[in-house]
C-alpha positions as CSV (number, residue, x, y, z in Angstrom):
1,M,0.0,0.0,0.0
2,V,1.5,3.3,-1.1
3,L,1.2,7.0,-0.5
4,D,1.5,9.3,-3.6
5,K,2.4,13.0,-3.4
6,G,-0.6,15.2,-3.0
7,E,-2.8,17.2,-0.5
8,F,-4.9,15.1,1.8
9,D,-7.0,16.0,4.9
10,L,-7.9,12.8,7.0
11,S,-10.3,14.9,9.1
12,K,-12.4,15.2,6.0
13,G,-12.2,11.5,5.4
14,D,-9.7,11.5,2.5
15,E,-8.3,8.1,1.7
16,P,-4.7,8.8,0.5
17,L,-3.3,5.2,0.4
18,H,-3.9,2.7,-2.4
19,I,-2.7,-0.8,-3.1
20,V,-0.2,-1.4,-5.9
21,E,2.2,-4.2,-6.9
22,I,5.8,-3.3,-6.3
23,P,8.9,-5.5,-6.8
24,V,10.3,-7.3,-3.8
25,R,13.8,-6.1,-3.2
26,E,16.4,-9.0,-2.9
27,P,18.5,-8.7,0.2
28,L,22.2,-7.5,-0.2
29,A,24.9,-9.3,1.6
30,E,24.1,-8.0,5.2
31,E,20.4,-7.6,4.7
32,V,17.3,-9.9,5.4
33,L,14.0,-10.2,3.7
34,I,11.1,-10.2,6.0
35,K,7.6,-11.5,5.2
36,I,5.3,-9.1,7.1
37,T,2.5,-10.4,9.3
38,C,1.4,-7.1,10.8
39,C,2.3,-3.5,11.1
40,G,1.4,-0.9,13.9
41,I,-0.1,2.5,12.8
42,C,1.4,5.6,14.0
43,H,0.5,9.3,14.0
44,T,3.7,10.0,12.0
45,E,1.9,8.4,9.0
46,I,-0.7,11.2,9.4
47,D,2.1,13.8,9.4
48,E,3.5,12.3,6.2
49,I,0.0,12.2,4.6
50,E,-0.9,15.8,5.5
51,G,2.6,17.3,4.6
52,R,4.2,17.9,8.0
53,A,6.9,15.2,7.6
54,T,7.7,14.9,3.9
55,P,8.8,11.5,2.7
56,S,12.1,11.3,0.8
57,F,10.3,9.9,-2.3
58,Y,7.0,9.1,-3.8
59,P,5.2,6.7,-4.1
60,I,6.4,5.4,-0.7
61,V,5.2,2.5,1.5
62,P,4.6,4.0,5.1
63,G,4.7,2.1,8.3
64,H,7.5,1.6,10.8
65,Q,6.2,-0.9,13.6
66,V,6.7,-4.0,11.5
67,I,6.5,-7.7,12.6
68,G,7.3,-10.6,10.4
69,V,9.4,-13.7,9.7
70,V,12.8,-13.8,8.0
71,E,12.3,-15.5,4.6
72,K,15.7,-14.9,2.9
73,T,19.2,-13.8,4.2
74,G,22.2,-12.2,2.5
75,N,25.4,-14.2,2.4
76,K,27.1,-12.1,5.2
77,V,24.2,-12.3,7.7
78,K,25.5,-13.7,10.9
79,Q,22.8,-13.6,13.7
80,L,19.4,-14.0,12.0
81,K,18.1,-17.2,10.5
82,I,15.3,-18.1,8.0
83,G,12.2,-18.5,10.2
84,N,13.2,-16.1,12.9
85,R,10.4,-13.7,14.0
86,V,11.7,-10.1,14.0
87,G,10.5,-6.5,14.2
88,V,11.5,-3.4,12.3
89,A,11.3,0.0,14.0
90,W,11.5,3.6,13.0
91,I,15.3,3.6,12.6
92,F,15.8,2.0,9.2
93,S,19.5,2.9,9.0
94,S,22.3,5.4,9.9
95,C,25.7,6.0,8.6
96,G,27.6,4.3,11.4
97,N,30.6,6.4,11.0
98,C,29.8,9.9,12.2
99,E,30.4,11.4,15.6
100,F,26.8,10.7,16.7
101,C,26.8,7.1,15.6
102,L,30.2,6.3,17.2
103,N,29.0,7.8,20.4
104,G,25.6,5.8,20.6
105,N,23.5,8.7,19.3
106,E,22.7,7.4,15.9
107,N,19.3,8.8,16.3
108,L,20.9,12.3,15.6
109,C,22.9,11.0,12.6
110,A,22.6,13.5,9.5
111,D,22.0,10.3,7.4
112,F,19.4,8.8,9.6
113,K,16.7,7.1,7.6
114,G,13.2,6.5,8.9
115,T,11.3,3.4,8.0
116,G,8.3,4.3,5.9
117,K,9.7,7.8,5.4
118,D,13.1,7.6,3.8
119,A,12.8,3.9,2.9
120,N,9.8,1.7,2.1
121,G,8.1,0.5,5.3
122,G,5.6,-2.0,6.6
123,Y,2.3,-1.5,5.0
124,A,3.2,-4.2,2.5
125,E,3.8,-8.0,2.4
126,Y,7.6,-7.7,2.5
127,I,10.3,-5.4,3.7
128,T,14.2,-5.7,3.2
129,I,16.5,-4.2,5.7
130,G,19.9,-4.5,7.3
131,E,20.3,-7.4,9.7
132,S,21.3,-5.1,12.6
133,F,18.1,-3.0,12.1
134,A,15.8,-6.1,12.7
135,Y,15.1,-7.2,16.2
136,P,14.2,-10.6,17.6
137,I,10.8,-10.5,19.3
138,P,10.3,-12.0,22.7
139,E,8.1,-15.1,22.6
140,I,5.8,-13.8,25.2
141,F,4.1,-11.3,22.8
142,S,1.8,-12.0,19.9
143,D,2.5,-10.4,16.6
144,T,-0.2,-7.8,17.1
145,E,1.0,-7.1,20.7
146,A,4.6,-6.7,19.6
147,A,4.0,-4.3,16.7
148,P,3.2,-1.1,18.8
149,L,6.2,-1.8,21.1
150,L,8.5,-1.0,18.2
151,C,7.5,2.7,18.1
152,A,4.9,3.7,20.5
153,G,6.7,1.7,23.2
154,A,10.4,2.3,22.2
155,I,10.0,6.0,21.7
156,G,8.0,6.2,24.9
157,Y,10.8,4.5,26.7
158,R,13.3,6.9,25.3
159,S,11.1,9.8,26.3
160,L,10.7,8.5,29.9
161,R,14.4,8.0,30.1
162,L,15.1,11.6,29.0
163,T,12.8,13.1,31.7
164,N,15.4,12.0,34.2
165,L,12.5,11.0,36.6
166,A,13.3,9.5,40.0
167,D,10.9,7.1,41.7
168,G,8.4,9.2,43.9
169,Q,8.5,12.2,41.5
170,V,5.4,13.2,39.7
171,L,5.0,12.4,35.9
172,G,2.7,14.1,33.5
173,L,1.6,12.7,30.2
174,S,0.1,15.1,27.7
175,G,-1.9,13.2,25.1
176,F,-3.0,9.6,25.6
177,G,-2.6,7.5,22.4
178,A,-0.6,4.6,21.6
179,S,2.6,5.9,23.2
180,G,1.0,7.6,26.2
181,H,-0.8,4.5,27.3
182,L,2.3,2.3,27.1
183,V,4.5,5.0,29.0
184,L,1.8,4.9,31.7
185,K,2.0,1.2,32.1
186,M,5.8,1.3,32.0
187,A,6.1,4.1,34.5
188,K,3.9,2.2,37.0
189,F,6.4,-0.6,36.8
190,L,9.7,1.4,36.8
191,F,8.5,4.2,39.2
192,P,5.9,2.5,41.4
193,N,5.8,5.4,43.9
194,S,5.4,8.1,41.3
195,P,1.9,9.5,40.7
196,V,1.0,9.9,37.0
197,L,-1.0,12.9,35.8
198,V,-2.7,12.4,32.3
199,F,-3.7,15.6,30.2
200,A,-6.2,14.4,27.5
201,R,-9.0,16.4,25.9
202,S,-11.4,13.4,25.4
203,P,-13.4,12.3,28.4
204,D,-13.1,8.7,27.0
205,E,-9.3,9.0,27.1
206,Q,-9.4,10.4,30.6
207,T,-11.5,7.4,31.7
208,F,-9.2,5.1,29.9
209,A,-6.2,6.6,31.7
210,R,-7.7,6.3,35.1
211,S,-8.7,2.6,34.3
212,L,-4.9,2.0,33.7
213,G,-3.8,3.6,36.9
214,A,-3.5,7.4,36.4
215,F,-3.6,9.3,39.6
216,W,-5.5,12.1,37.9
217,A,-6.7,12.7,34.4
218,G,-8.1,15.9,32.9
219,D,-7.7,18.5,30.2
220,I,-4.5,20.4,29.7
221,K,-6.5,23.6,30.7
222,D,-7.6,22.1,34.0
223,G,-5.6,22.3,37.2
224,P,-4.2,19.0,38.4
225,P,-4.0,18.4,42.1
226,Q,-0.2,18.8,42.1
227,K,2.5,20.0,39.7
228,A,4.8,17.6,37.9
229,H,8.5,17.0,37.9
230,A,8.4,16.0,34.3
231,I,5.9,15.8,31.5
232,I,6.0,13.9,28.2
233,D,4.0,15.5,25.4
234,T,2.9,13.2,22.5
235,T,0.4,15.5,20.9
236,P,0.7,17.2,17.5
237,V,-0.4,20.7,18.7
238,W,1.3,23.6,20.4
239,N,-1.3,24.5,23.2
240,T,-0.2,21.4,25.2
241,V,3.5,22.8,25.3
242,V,2.3,26.0,26.8
243,G,-0.1,24.2,29.2
244,S,2.5,21.7,30.2
245,M,5.1,24.3,31.1
246,N,2.5,25.8,33.4
247,H,1.9,22.4,35.2
248,L,5.7,21.9,35.8
249,L,7.5,22.4,39.1
250,P,10.6,24.6,39.3
251,G,13.5,22.7,37.6
252,G,11.0,20.5,35.7
253,R,11.5,19.2,32.2
254,L,9.0,18.8,29.3
255,A,10.0,16.1,26.8
256,I,8.3,16.6,23.4
257,N,7.8,13.3,21.7
258,A,6.6,14.4,18.3
259,I,8.2,14.5,14.8
260,R,6.3,17.6,14.0
261,K,3.8,20.2,15.5
262,E,0.9,21.5,13.4
263,S,1.7,25.0,12.2
264,S,-1.9,26.1,12.3
265,D,-1.6,25.9,16.1
266,L,1.2,28.3,16.2
267,N,-0.8,31.1,17.9
268,S,-0.7,28.9,21.0
269,L,3.0,29.0,21.1
270,L,3.0,32.7,21.1
271,Q,1.3,32.6,24.4
272,L,4.6,31.1,25.9
273,D,5.6,33.7,28.5
274,Y,9.2,33.5,29.9
275,Q,8.4,34.7,33.4
276,K,5.4,32.3,33.8
277,H,6.4,29.3,31.8
278,L,10.3,29.0,31.6
279,W,11.6,30.9,34.6
280,M,12.8,28.8,37.5
281,E,15.0,26.8,35.3
282,K,12.3,24.8,33.6
283,E,13.3,23.3,30.3
284,I,12.0,21.9,27.1
285,K,13.8,18.9,25.4
286,S,12.8,17.3,22.1
287,V,12.9,13.5,21.6
288,A,14.4,12.8,18.2
289,N,14.0,9.3,16.7
290,I,15.3,6.2,18.6
291,T,18.5,4.2,18.6
292,R,18.9,0.5,18.2
293,K,19.7,0.2,21.8
294,D,16.5,1.9,22.8
295,V,14.6,-0.8,20.9
296,V,16.7,-3.7,22.4
297,D,16.5,-2.4,25.9
298,F,12.9,-1.7,25.8
299,L,11.9,-5.1,24.3
300,E,13.7,-6.6,27.3
301,I,12.0,-4.4,29.9
302,A,8.5,-5.0,28.2
303,A,8.9,-8.7,28.2
304,G,9.9,-8.7,31.9
305,I,6.9,-6.7,33.0
306,P,5.2,-8.0,30.7
307,L,4.0,-4.8,29.1
308,R,0.9,-5.6,26.8
309,P,-0.6,-2.8,24.8
310,E,-4.2,-2.2,24.3
311,I,-4.7,-2.8,20.6
312,Q,-7.3,-2.5,17.9
313,V,-6.8,-4.6,14.9
314,Y,-7.7,-3.6,11.3
315,P,-7.4,-5.7,8.1
316,F,-4.7,-4.5,5.8
317,E,-7.3,-3.2,3.3
318,Q,-8.7,-0.8,6.0
319,A,-5.5,1.1,6.4
320,N,-7.2,4.4,5.4
321,Q,-10.0,3.9,7.7
322,A,-7.5,3.2,10.6
323,L,-5.7,6.4,10.0
324,I,-9.0,8.3,9.9
325,D,-10.0,6.8,13.2
326,I,-6.7,8.0,14.7
327,K,-7.2,11.5,13.3
328,Q,-10.8,11.7,14.4
329,K,-10.1,10.3,17.7
330,H,-12.4,7.2,17.2
331,A,-10.1,4.6,18.8
332,Q,-8.2,4.1,22.0
333,G,-4.7,2.5,22.6
334,A,-2.7,1.3,19.6
335,K,-3.9,0.2,16.1
336,V,-2.4,-2.5,14.1
337,L,-2.8,-3.6,10.4
338,V,-2.9,-7.4,9.9
339,M,-1.8,-8.6,6.5
340,S,-4.3,-11.1,4.9
């Protein structure tokens, strides 16, 4: 299923993806060919469709939460075998030689390639990728449970790690979709004494958050019972940035886990007041991509909990409807496309 270049608006019910036949790329020496069983659906696909995160080429196969089975290997592949169940995440490749890659920060590499954005992704029957960018999946998870762990979970883990939260400190979550609900579950395990505040505009999402153990849930405009030491923002809008800074304690950190923010909401950013929102050594930190180590470490933690996402499954042919549901807030938790 591919995305062509064009102007689309999912809020109006546009259906930008269509099914075509494309050649299966044979693996090079250090690559594997994976037969896909399912692929998680992410808000990044909406950003690509609506023009906020432009793919490197068109037509492109989106999708970066891929689960499948190794069907063919290159002649220099050392670890993976035919028949292994593996996953592919947002990081498709990096140069491996720059300062950032050599220091373990390959997510900041200038040649970082995102799966489904700079290389064909998982809304397909097959994907070909370097062996070191495919990850064995713990047996405890089904295919559909594992898919959201590769982005919503792994990037959520990186975001949580970047907050520098200590057990007992208050964590806030702004937005409560696929990543937010996994971070809540993870935080309850890693920081059992930390209250979690959830800021979500939908009453259904607020109820959902409380059912998963949130200490409090309300709108970003509401006043929570206490302020947070750290907040993770996973929304595509700017007003949550301003609101989150207002809900931070002195010295608190806001980690923005979003590839893009919607420019139509920029007026909200203009309300950011230095004295009110940034004074007292509060800080804003962006969360850029993920590293392979993030994925490996997170999968180990997730299996140990075990961390099971709340999922809604869609047949492959209903990819457009799944994206519309995310855009129009008609679904909770993570969404997964299952290949027929």
